[in-house]
C-alpha positions as CSV (number, residue, x, y, z in Angstrom):
1,M,-20.8,-68.6,31.6
2,L,-20.8,-70.0,28.1
3,L,-24.0,-68.0,27.4
4,Q,-22.1,-64.8,28.2
5,V,-19.4,-65.7,25.7
6,V,-22.0,-66.6,23.0
7,F,-23.9,-63.4,23.7
8,H,-20.8,-61.2,23.4
9,C,-19.7,-62.9,20.3
10,Q,-23.1,-62.3,18.7
11,M,-23.0,-58.6,19.7
12,Y,-19.5,-58.1,18.3
13,A,-20.2,-60.1,15.2
14,E,-23.1,-57.8,14.4
15,Q,-20.7,-54.9,14.7
16,G,-18.2,-56.7,12.4
17,R,-15.5,-56.8,15.1
18,F,-15.1,-60.6,15.7
19,N,-17.1,-63.8,15.7
20,M,-17.1,-67.2,17.5
21,S,-14.5,-68.6,15.1
22,D,-12.1,-65.8,15.9
23,V,-12.6,-66.5,19.7
24,I,-12.0,-70.2,19.3
25,A,-8.9,-69.7,17.1
26,T,-7.4,-67.2,19.6
27,L,-8.0,-69.6,22.5
28,Q,-6.5,-72.5,20.6
29,E,-3.4,-70.4,19.9
30,K,-3.1,-69.3,23.5
31,L,-3.4,-72.9,24.8
32,I,-0.7,-74.1,22.4
33,R,1.6,-71.2,23.2
34,R,1.2,-71.7,27.0
35,H,1.4,-75.5,27.0
36,P,3.7,-76.6,24.2
37,H,4.6,-79.7,26.1
38,V,1.0,-80.9,25.8
39,F,0.6,-80.0,22.1
40,E,3.9,-81.2,20.7
41,A,3.9,-82.0,17.0
42,E,6.1,-85.0,17.6
43,T,4.3,-88.4,17.8
44,L,5.9,-90.7,20.3
45,K,6.3,-94.4,19.7
46,D,3.9,-95.2,22.7
47,D,1.2,-92.8,21.3
48,V,0.8,-94.7,18.0
49,Q,-2.1,-97.0,18.0
50,Q,-1.8,-100.1,15.8
């Protein structure tokens, strides 16, 4: 499956449409948008390692 993603990214990068960095950024934005409770900017007291 990952080979398909890499293959398509390479093909479209050669056409100047998008590259792997664009795909990763888009997926990152989508994950944060759909799961804000997981990616909160707030650091909780229990999360801080001392």
